[in-house]
N, C-alpha and C positions, 0 to 999 in steps of 0.2 A: 135177231142176229147181232153178234158182238164181235168187234175186231180190235186188235192192238198189235204193236210191233214186238211180239214175244209173249212171255208168260204173265206180264203185269196185269193185263185185263181180266185175268181170272179173279182178281180181287173184286171187280165189279160183278162178275158172274156169280160169285159166292153170295153177294148181297141180293142179287136178283133171284137166286134159288130160294133164299130165305123169305123174301117178301112176295114172290110170285111162284109158289111151288107148283102151280098147275100149267105154267108156261113151258113149252119146249124151247130150249136155248141152244143155238148153234154158235160155237165160238171158233174164230179163226185167229190163231196166234202166229204172226209172221216171224218165226224163229230163224228163218233163213236169211232175213235181211235186217234183223235187229242190230243196232238201234236206228230209229228214224230221226232222232233229234239232231244228229250231226249232218243230215242230208240237206240238199238245196230244196227250196220251196217247190221247184219244178218236179224234182224226184219224189218228194212227199206226196204231191198231188197225183203223180203217176201210180204210186203204190196204193194210195187211198182208193183211186178209181178201180184198180184191180181187186182190192179187198172187197169193195162194195159189190162188184160184179159177181164175185164168187159167192157171197152170201145170198144175193138175189136169185141164184140158181136153186135155192132151197125153200121157195114159197114162204118167205118170211113176211111179217106185217110191219116191222120197224127195225131200225138198226141203231145200236148204241155204239158210238165211236169212243171206245175206251182207251184212247190215245191222246195225251195232252198235246203232242206235236201236231197231229192231224187236226184236232179240234181248234187249236189256236191259230193255225196257218191257213188251212184250206177247207174248213167246214162249210163256209158259204158257197164255195164252188161245187162241192159234191151235193149239197142240198138243192142248188139250182138245177143240177143235171139229173135229178131223180125225183120221181113223184112219191116214192115211199117215204114215210117220216124218218128223219135222221136226227139223232140226239147226240150232242157233244157233251164234254165235261166242264167247259169253262163257265157257262152261265149258272148252272145249278150249284157249282162249287163256290162261286162268288156270293151268291145269295146266302149260302150257309155261313160263309166267313163273316159276312156283315151281321148276321144274327148272333154270332158268338162273341165278336170282339167287344171288349169293354173300354179299352184305352185307345181305340181307333188306330192301332198300329198292327198292320197285317203283313206277314211275310209270305213270299211266293218262291217255291223252289220247283225246278223243272229241268227239262232238257235244254240244250243250247237253242234249239229251234223255237221251243215254247217261250223261253225268256226273251229271245230276240224279237219275237212278234209283238210283245207288249200287250197281248190280249187280256190277260188277267188284270193288269193295272188299269187298262182302259175300262173294263167292265166295272171294276170296283169303284173307280172315280165317277162313273155314271151313276152308280147307286148312292154314293156319298162323296161329293167333291172334296170334303175335308179329310178324308181318310189318308193316313200316312202309310206308304207301302215301301217295301224293300224286296227286290227280286234278285235271285241268284241262280245261275245254272249249276247243276251238279252232274256233270257228264259221267262220272265214274259210278254213280248209284245204280244205273241199269246193268252194267256188266257185273257189279257185285251181286245183285239179285239173281241175274241169269246164271251165275256160277255158285249160287247157294251161300254167299257170304253176307248174311243179313242178321245173324244173331247178335244180341247186344254185348256179349262177352268176346266177340271176335275183335282182336286188336287191330287188324287192318281196317275193318269197318269203323271202329272207333276213331282211328286217325283220320280217315277220309271225312267223316262227319264233323270232326273238330275243325278240319281245314275249311270246309264249306260253310259251316253254320255258326262259327264264333262271332262273326260280324252281325249275323241275324240275332243272336242272343243278346249281344251288346246293344243292339238297336232297341231292344225292349218290346218286341212283338209279343202280344198275348194270344195271337192266332196265327197259325202257319198252314198255308195251303200246300198240300202234297200234290203238286201239279202234274204228276206222272203216275199212272196206275201201278207202276212197279214199286213206288215209294212206300205204300202202306205195309209192304213186307219188311221195311226197315223201321216201322212205327216204334217198336220197343226201344231200339237203339237210339233213334232220334229223340224220343221222349226222355230217355235217360239223360241225354246231353242237354236238351232244352229246358227240362224241369217240368214238374207236374202242373204248373200254373199256365203252361202254354197249350192251347187247344189245337190239336192237329185235325185238319179237314181233309178227309179222304175223297179225292175227286171221283174215283170209281164208284164208291158207295153213294155219293150224292147224285151221280148220273143215273144209277140204278133206281134210286127213290123217285127221281124226276120221271124216268121212263114208266114206272109203275103208275104214277099219278096221270100221266099222259094217256096210257092205255085204258085205264079205268074211265077217264073222261070221254075217250073216243067211243068206248063200248056203250056208255050211257047215252051219248048223242045218237048212236045207231039204234037205240031202243032195245 
């Protein structure tokens, strides 16, 4: 089972289909209440509980939370409340970012809720206390994607990216965490602005890879 606040989590599902072709994947995209990133923590937890309850009706063996806001704010709550394995995006994404960075400067972009939580910075500094981070909320990215405005030659998209990411580029990051699973749909436009030397870390794809390793390990333990 996979859920997100809208269509963005399909970037994780695409990767899961590629690496786990024999798995049946049920996706719940909450297009009726997107975005989650501007909601209060209490509301995000309420939505997450409802999303999990819906997926559990379908006899699933694990849930991937393909939502940066839920993963960064309330993942611990829903994991404690459920016996089924629940996998978020923050931890696998941070591991990937630290593998890729060469200059120890990592940027993080996400919803207001994700950035406000500080979850990505906290995990990165746990992995390497010397890492330099810069985090920025990009609240217009999700509406752009949901409305199909993600092509690199779209002038509106270019202007929004310039507004949000100029400071990030000037900071000299060589690795940029796309901390919302909507953002990989803006990959080409973001890469065009940031330059080819900046590695973009896809949080949905990293969570999918982590879920694959987890499920393989679980099956091996069961014999």
